[in-house]
C-alpha positions as CSV (number, residue, x, y, z in Angstrom):
1,X,40.9,-231.8,-42.1
2,X,43.6,-231.4,-44.0
3,X,44.1,-232.5,-47.7
4,X,47.2,-232.7,-49.6
5,X,46.8,-232.7,-53.3
6,X,49.5,-233.4,-56.0
7,X,48.6,-230.4,-58.4
8,X,50.7,-231.6,-61.2
9,X,49.4,-235.1,-61.7
10,X,47.1,-236.1,-64.4
11,X,46.7,-234.9,-67.9
12,X,44.9,-231.5,-67.2
13,X,46.8,-230.6,-64.3
14,X,47.1,-227.9,-63.2
15,X,44.1,-226.4,-64.0
16,X,41.5,-229.0,-63.6
17,X,43.1,-229.9,-60.3
18,X,43.1,-226.4,-59.2
19,X,39.6,-225.8,-60.1
20,X,38.2,-229.3,-58.6
21,X,40.2,-228.0,-55.4
22,X,38.3,-224.7,-55.1
23,X,35.0,-226.6,-55.5
24,X,35.5,-229.2,-53.1
25,X,37.0,-226.3,-50.7
26,X,33.6,-224.2,-51.0
27,X,31.4,-227.5,-50.8
28,X,33.4,-229.8,-48.1
29,X,34.9,-227.0,-45.8
30,X,38.3,-228.7,-45.1
31,X,41.9,-227.5,-45.8
32,X,43.7,-228.2,-49.0
33,X,46.9,-228.0,-49.7
34,X,48.3,-227.7,-53.2
35,X,51.8,-229.4,-54.0
36,X,53.9,-228.3,-56.7
37,X,55.1,-225.5,-59.1
38,X,54.1,-222.6,-57.0
39,X,54.0,-220.2,-60.4
40,X,51.9,-222.3,-62.1
41,X,49.2,-223.3,-59.5
42,X,48.8,-219.5,-58.3
43,X,48.3,-218.3,-62.1
44,X,45.3,-220.9,-62.0
45,X,44.2,-220.0,-58.1
46,X,44.3,-216.6,-59.2
47,X,41.3,-216.8,-61.3
48,X,39.3,-217.5,-58.5
49,X,38.2,-214.3,-55.9
50,X,38.9,-214.9,-52.5
51,X,40.6,-218.2,-52.7
52,X,42.6,-217.8,-49.7
53,X,39.2,-217.6,-47.5
54,X,38.9,-221.0,-48.9
55,X,41.3,-222.8,-46.7
56,X,43.6,-223.5,-49.8
57,X,47.2,-223.3,-49.4
58,X,50.1,-224.2,-52.0
59,X,53.1,-225.7,-51.2
60,X,56.1,-225.9,-54.0
61,X,57.7,-228.6,-55.1
62,X,59.8,-228.2,-58.2
63,X,60.0,-231.8,-59.8
64,X,57.2,-233.9,-61.3
65,X,57.4,-237.5,-62.1
66,X,56.4,-238.1,-65.7
67,X,53.9,-241.1,-66.7
68,X,56.7,-242.7,-68.6
69,X,59.0,-243.1,-66.0
70,X,59.7,-246.0,-63.9
71,X,57.5,-245.5,-60.7
72,X,60.0,-246.8,-58.0
73,X,63.2,-245.4,-59.5
74,X,61.4,-242.1,-60.2
75,X,60.3,-241.5,-56.3
76,X,63.7,-242.5,-55.2
77,X,65.5,-239.9,-57.7
78,X,62.8,-237.2,-57.6
79,X,63.0,-236.3,-54.0
80,X,60.9,-233.1,-54.7
81,X,58.3,-234.4,-56.8
82,X,54.9,-233.0,-56.2
83,X,53.3,-236.9,-55.4
84,X,56.5,-237.6,-52.9
85,X,56.4,-234.1,-51.4
86,X,52.6,-234.3,-50.9
87,X,52.7,-237.8,-49.5
88,X,55.5,-236.6,-47.1
89,X,53.1,-234.1,-45.9
90,X,50.9,-236.7,-44.5
91,X,53.7,-239.0,-43.1
92,X,55.0,-236.0,-41.4
93,X,51.2,-235.4,-39.6
94,X,51.0,-232.0,-41.7
95,X,48.0,-233.7,-43.5
96,X,45.8,-236.6,-43.0
97,X,45.4,-237.6,-46.9
98,X,47.2,-237.5,-49.9
99,X,45.5,-237.3,-53.8
100,X,46.8,-238.0,-56.9
101,X,45.9,-238.0,-60.4
102,X,49.2,-238.8,-61.7
103,X,51.2,-242.1,-62.5
104,X,49.4,-244.7,-60.4
105,X,52.8,-246.6,-60.0
106,X,54.4,-243.2,-58.8
107,X,51.7,-242.7,-56.5
108,X,51.8,-246.1,-54.8
109,X,55.2,-246.1,-54.6
110,X,55.4,-242.9,-53.2
111,X,52.3,-244.2,-50.6
112,X,54.3,-247.4,-49.9
113,X,57.7,-245.9,-49.5
114,X,56.5,-242.7,-47.7
115,X,54.1,-243.9,-45.5
116,X,54.8,-247.6,-45.2
117,X,52.4,-250.9,-44.7
118,X,50.0,-251.8,-42.2
119,X,51.6,-254.4,-40.3
120,X,50.4,-257.6,-41.4
121,X,49.6,-256.3,-44.8
122,X,52.1,-257.3,-47.5
123,X,50.8,-255.8,-50.8
124,X,48.6,-252.6,-51.0
125,X,45.4,-252.8,-53.2
126,X,43.6,-250.6,-55.2
127,X,39.8,-250.5,-54.5
128,X,37.7,-249.2,-57.2
129,X,34.0,-249.0,-56.9
130,X,32.2,-250.2,-60.2
131,X,28.4,-249.2,-60.9
132,X,26.0,-252.4,-61.0
133,X,22.4,-253.0,-61.4
134,X,21.8,-252.4,-57.8
135,X,24.3,-250.4,-56.4
136,X,28.1,-250.7,-56.3
137,X,30.9,-253.2,-56.6
138,X,34.1,-252.5,-55.0
139,X,37.0,-254.4,-57.5
140,X,40.4,-255.0,-55.6
141,X,43.1,-255.2,-56.6
142,X,42.7,-253.1,-59.7
143,X,46.4,-252.2,-60.6
144,X,48.8,-251.6,-57.6
145,X,50.3,-255.5,-57.5
146,X,50.1,-257.3,-60.9
147,X,51.5,-260.5,-59.3
148,X,49.8,-261.3,-56.3
149,X,50.3,-264.4,-54.2
150,X,46.8,-266.1,-52.5
151,X,47.9,-264.5,-49.2
152,X,47.7,-260.8,-50.9
153,X,44.5,-261.9,-52.4
154,X,43.2,-262.8,-48.6
155,X,44.3,-259.4,-47.6
156,X,42.6,-257.5,-50.3
157,X,39.4,-259.3,-49.3
158,X,39.7,-258.2,-45.8
159,X,40.3,-254.6,-47.1
160,X,38.0,-254.4,-49.4
161,X,35.4,-255.7,-47.3
162,X,36.1,-252.7,-44.6
163,X,36.1,-250.4,-47.2
164,X,32.7,-251.6,-48.5
165,X,31.2,-251.5,-45.0
166,X,32.8,-248.2,-43.6
167,X,32.3,-246.2,-47.0
168,X,30.0,-247.6,-48.9
169,X,27.7,-248.4,-46.3
170,X,27.3,-252.5,-46.9
171,X,27.0,-254.2,-43.5
172,X,28.6,-257.5,-44.0
173,X,29.5,-257.3,-47.6
174,X,29.8,-260.4,-49.5
175,X,32.8,-261.4,-50.7
176,X,33.9,-263.1,-54.0
177,X,37.0,-264.4,-55.7
178,X,37.0,-263.5,-59.8
179,X,37.5,-266.7,-61.6
180,X,36.1,-268.6,-64.7
181,X,33.6,-270.6,-63.1
182,X,31.9,-270.6,-59.5
183,X,32.8,-274.3,-59.0
184,X,35.7,-274.6,-56.3
185,X,37.6,-276.6,-58.4
186,X,37.8,-274.3,-61.6
187,X,40.9,-271.5,-62.0
188,X,44.6,-271.6,-62.3
189,X,46.8,-272.4,-59.3
190,X,46.4,-268.8,-57.9
191,X,42.9,-268.9,-57.3
192,X,42.6,-272.4,-56.1
193,X,45.3,-271.7,-53.8
194,X,43.3,-268.6,-52.5
195,X,39.9,-270.3,-52.4
196,X,40.6,-272.0,-48.9
197,X,42.1,-269.2,-47.4
198,X,39.1,-267.1,-48.1
199,X,36.8,-270.0,-47.0
200,X,38.9,-270.4,-43.7
201,X,38.9,-266.4,-43.2
202,X,37.5,-265.1,-39.8
203,X,36.7,-261.3,-40.7
204,X,34.7,-261.6,-44.1
205,X,31.5,-263.1,-45.6
206,X,32.9,-265.3,-48.5
207,X,30.4,-266.5,-51.0
208,X,32.6,-268.2,-53.3
209,X,33.7,-268.0,-56.7
210,X,32.0,-265.4,-58.9
211,X,32.2,-264.8,-62.7
212,X,33.1,-261.4,-64.7
213,X,29.2,-260.7,-65.3
214,X,28.7,-261.3,-61.3
215,X,30.4,-257.9,-61.1
216,X,27.7,-255.8,-62.9
217,X,24.7,-258.0,-62.1
218,X,25.1,-256.8,-58.3
219,X,25.4,-260.3,-57.1
220,X,28.6,-259.6,-55.1
221,X,29.9,-256.5,-53.2
222,X,33.4,-257.3,-53.1
223,X,35.5,-258.7,-55.9
224,X,38.8,-260.0,-55.7
225,X,41.5,-260.5,-58.2
226,X,45.2,-259.7,-58.8
227,X,46.0,-256.0,-60.3
228,X,46.6,-257.5,-63.8
229,X,43.4,-259.1,-64.1
230,X,41.6,-256.1,-62.2
231,X,43.0,-253.6,-64.2
232,X,41.8,-255.4,-67.5
233,X,38.2,-255.6,-65.8
234,X,38.5,-251.9,-64.7
235,X,39.5,-250.9,-68.5
236,X,37.2,-252.8,-70.6
237,X,34.2,-251.8,-68.0
238,X,35.0,-248.1,-68.7
239,X,35.4,-248.4,-72.6
240,X,32.2,-250.3,-72.7
241,X,30.3,-248.0,-70.7
242,X,31.9,-245.2,-73.1
243,X,30.9,-247.2,-75.9
244,X,27.3,-247.7,-75.2
245,X,26.1,-244.1,-74.7
246,X,27.8,-243.2,-77.9
247,X,26.0,-246.3,-79.7
248,X,22.9,-244.9,-77.9
249,X,23.2,-241.5,-79.4
250,X,24.7,-242.3,-83.0
251,X,21.2,-244.6,-83.1
252,X,19.3,-241.5,-82.2
253,X,20.6,-239.3,-84.5
254,X,20.3,-241.7,-87.5
255,X,16.8,-242.0,-86.7
256,X,13.9,-240.7,-88.0
257,X,11.9,-237.4,-86.7
258,X,9.5,-239.2,-84.6
259,X,12.0,-241.4,-82.9
260,X,14.0,-238.1,-82.1
261,X,11.2,-236.2,-80.5
262,X,10.3,-239.6,-78.8
263,X,14.2,-240.0,-77.6
264,X,13.4,-236.4,-75.8
265,X,11.1,-238.3,-73.4
266,X,13.7,-240.5,-72.2
267,X,16.7,-238.0,-72.3
268,X,16.4,-237.6,-68.4
269,X,16.9,-241.3,-67.9
270,X,19.9,-241.6,-70.3
271,X,21.7,-238.3,-68.3
272,X,21.4,-240.4,-64.9
273,X,22.5,-243.4,-66.6
274,X,25.5,-241.5,-67.9
275,X,25.8,-240.2,-64.4
276,X,25.9,-243.7,-62.9
277,X,28.3,-244.8,-65.5
278,X,30.5,-241.7,-65.0
279,X,34.2,-242.5,-63.1
280,X,34.2,-238.9,-62.3
281,X,31.3,-239.3,-60.0
282,X,33.3,-241.6,-58.3
283,X,36.0,-239.6,-57.8
284,X,39.1,-241.5,-56.9
285,X,39.9,-244.9,-55.5
286,X,41.8,-245.6,-52.3
287,X,45.1,-247.2,-52.0
288,X,44.3,-249.8,-49.1
289,X,47.2,-251.3,-47.0
290,X,49.5,-248.2,-46.9
291,X,49.7,-246.8,-43.2
292,X,47.9,-244.0,-44.2
293,X,45.2,-242.0,-46.6
294,X,46.3,-242.3,-50.4
295,X,43.3,-241.9,-52.7
296,X,44.2,-242.3,-56.5
297,X,42.4,-241.0,-59.5
298,X,42.0,-241.5,-63.4
299,X,44.6,-240.1,-65.1
300,X,42.4,-238.1,-67.0
301,X,40.2,-236.5,-64.3
302,X,39.1,-233.2,-64.6
303,X,37.4,-230.9,-61.7
304,X,34.3,-233.0,-61.3
305,X,36.7,-236.2,-60.3
306,X,38.9,-234.3,-58.1
307,X,36.4,-232.7,-56.1
308,X,34.7,-236.2,-55.8
309,X,38.0,-237.4,-55.0
310,X,38.3,-234.9,-51.8
311,X,35.0,-236.3,-50.6
312,X,36.3,-239.2,-50.8
313,X,39.2,-238.6,-48.9
314,X,37.3,-236.9,-46.7
315,X,34.8,-240.0,-45.6
316,X,38.0,-242.2,-45.6
317,X,39.7,-240.4,-43.1
318,X,36.3,-239.2,-40.6
319,X,35.4,-243.3,-40.8
320,X,38.9,-244.4,-39.6
321,X,39.4,-247.0,-42.4
322,X,42.9,-247.3,-41.6
323,X,42.2,-248.1,-38.3
324,X,39.5,-250.5,-39.1
325,X,42.0,-252.4,-41.6
326,X,44.4,-252.8,-38.7
327,X,42.1,-253.9,-35.9
328,X,40.8,-256.3,-38.9
329,X,44.1,-257.6,-40.1
330,X,45.0,-258.6,-36.7
331,X,42.3,-260.9,-35.8
332,X,43.1,-262.6,-39.3
333,X,45.6,-264.8,-37.9
334,X,46.2,-266.8,-41.6
335,X,47.6,-263.3,-42.9
336,X,49.9,-262.5,-39.9
337,X,51.5,-266.2,-39.6
338,X,52.6,-265.9,-43.3
339,X,50.7,-268.8,-44.8
340,X,49.9,-268.5,-48.2
């Protein structure tokens, strides 16, 4: 399997991206092509002995899409941008999947323009795993499509269900529609119109409306919403998890001697909690609906997150998620006939 990695994308590129790629190549035994400024990438690679033996190579790209640039315009204008070139390697069959920690909009646009959509999918969606009390909840869309129509949310539900089943190992995953209440009659026009589509679906296990607290409780496996709401939920969750860990640290530091000694006993549990809440452990989120593999990472991803994103990319490819989505979309007549 070959993975194209946008080596110039993210706050810590290319150094941390290269380090993560080296660690992944050692552990997962897959071929990795680092795309970007050859001189900068080689400068980081040469810090590792025998990196050539790991199946790592460099593909030069002279441009980078910055965070402040308009995604669609930049992708069209900068044909030699690292994320565009990396995506092109997948389109041309030279790689199986592309990974980027750069601009989410640019990575999504590059995948949409470069790979195209799966037939029957109008708007791709980012599927992000979120830790809960019992395991993981998949949230989508978490930022690719901020103005989704009911039929787009239905498509997201089908894709999210497939991802939860084949990647996260959830048989017949429970799918819920994010709303302000559980009653079928609650919500704005978007969710009121989406509810009956999900209820009539042939391919998902729809359990009805769910509220924000259900995401962390683990009472639902897949939560569907538009990208505007989903991104807010995701960022709030990340901030809350970070704040809780900091509050615990501050409380221990400000406590007396006996409390500090006692805290040593729960230190292993706190470390396990921190690991579970760390987005780097999940690596990256797949952009579902494009006709190929595309994994999008957090902009502040360091080596551990990049390494785990490559693991996700490997699993995504080996379990043929794109093929399963294509097969299930064909069964979902509500999607293909254009009804909203």
